[in-house]
C-alpha positions, -999 to 999 in steps of 0.1 A, spaced: 0 0 0 27 25 10 48 16 -20 18 22 -43 15 57 -27 51 65 -38 68 59 -4 104 48 -7 117 60 27 97 37 50 105 33 87 94 7 113 85 10 150 85 -21 172 105 -51 182 133 -57 157 136 -95 165 101 -107 156 82 -120 126 65 -87 119 98 -69 114 112 -98 94 82 -97 71 85 -59 68 122 -62 58 115 -89 33 88 -68 17 111 -38 14 138 -60 -2 114 -75 -27 103 -41 -38 138 -27 -41 133 -2 -13 166 7 5 169 -7 41 180 22 63 188 10 98 183 45 112 146 42 102 142 10 123 132 22 158 133 -6 184 107 -1 210 84 -23 231 47 -26 220 24 -1 234 15 36 237 46 46 257 69 28 233 53 46 204 58 80 221 95 72 227 100 61 191 83 93 178 107 114 198 137 96 183 120 99 148 116 137 152 154 139 159 163 122 126 179 146 101 164 128 71 131 113 81 111 86 64 79 96 46 60 66 61 62 46 93 48 11 99 41 5 136 40 -31 149 7 -25 168 -21 -1 168 -13 10 204 22 17 193 10 37 163 -14 57 185 14 65 209 36 75 179 10 97 165 6 120 195 42 136 195 42 137 157 10 159 157 23 180 187 55 187 167 33 203 140 36 175 114 5 166 95 -7 130 90 -8 119 62 3 151 43 38 151 59 40 115 72 20 83 66 15 60 96 2 25 98 -7 2 126 -14 -35 130 -43 -53 148 -73 -32 138 -82 -24 174 -115 -4 179 -95 26 190 -77 28 156 -109 41 140 -117 65 168 -85 86 168 -77 114 144 -68 108 118 -83 73 118 -54 47 115 -47 26 84 -41 -8 99 -39 -46 93 -69 -66 105 -56 -100 117 -90 -113 126 -83 -118 163 -115 -137 170 -105 -163 143 -71 -166 159 -86 -172 193 -110 -199 180 -83 -217 162 -60 -216 192 -87 -231 214 -94 -258 188 -57 -267 185 -54 -268 223 -83 -292 226 -69 -314 198 -35 -315 216 -52 -325 248 -72 -352 231 -43 -365 210 -10 -355 227 11 -377 205 -1 -362 172 22 -339 153 17 -302 158 0 -284 129 7 -251 114 -21 -228 102 -22 -195 82 -51 -172 87 -58 -144 62 -55 -107 71 -67 -76 54 -56 -40 50 -80 -15 65 -75 18 47 -82 49 67 -70 84 67 -35 81 82 -18 72 49 -14 93 18 8 100 -12 45 104 -4 60 139 -1 95 145 -14 
């Protein structure tokens, strides 16, 4: 989505040793977008982590035009200092989250995010746990659930 909006300087906020970050890096590599380590802001999940990352982001001499946050709460925390500093979202900076929490549609601007279908994950986890209890010697299974991009107003065309 960000690539299609012309973003080529894309940052990441979250844990740098998890699957979300690995998928983010792989996507940048596959699209030929330069990997710039100064754009990868290690922070714990959550509102406070997002605020901390935003303050480090604001100190960068050459900032990304878009930032992917590893969770909606992190993105919401990131958004506050950005707006307080006078930057406009999405005109100056596009921000995305992950989880599609109800709060992501209530903030301003409403957050573009990834809906991972938490209810489906919960149901599958319970089903797998019950199967493991019933048949403890069976091999573990791996499942992939679909996700979808929820487009809202926190992303827009890249600025130069």
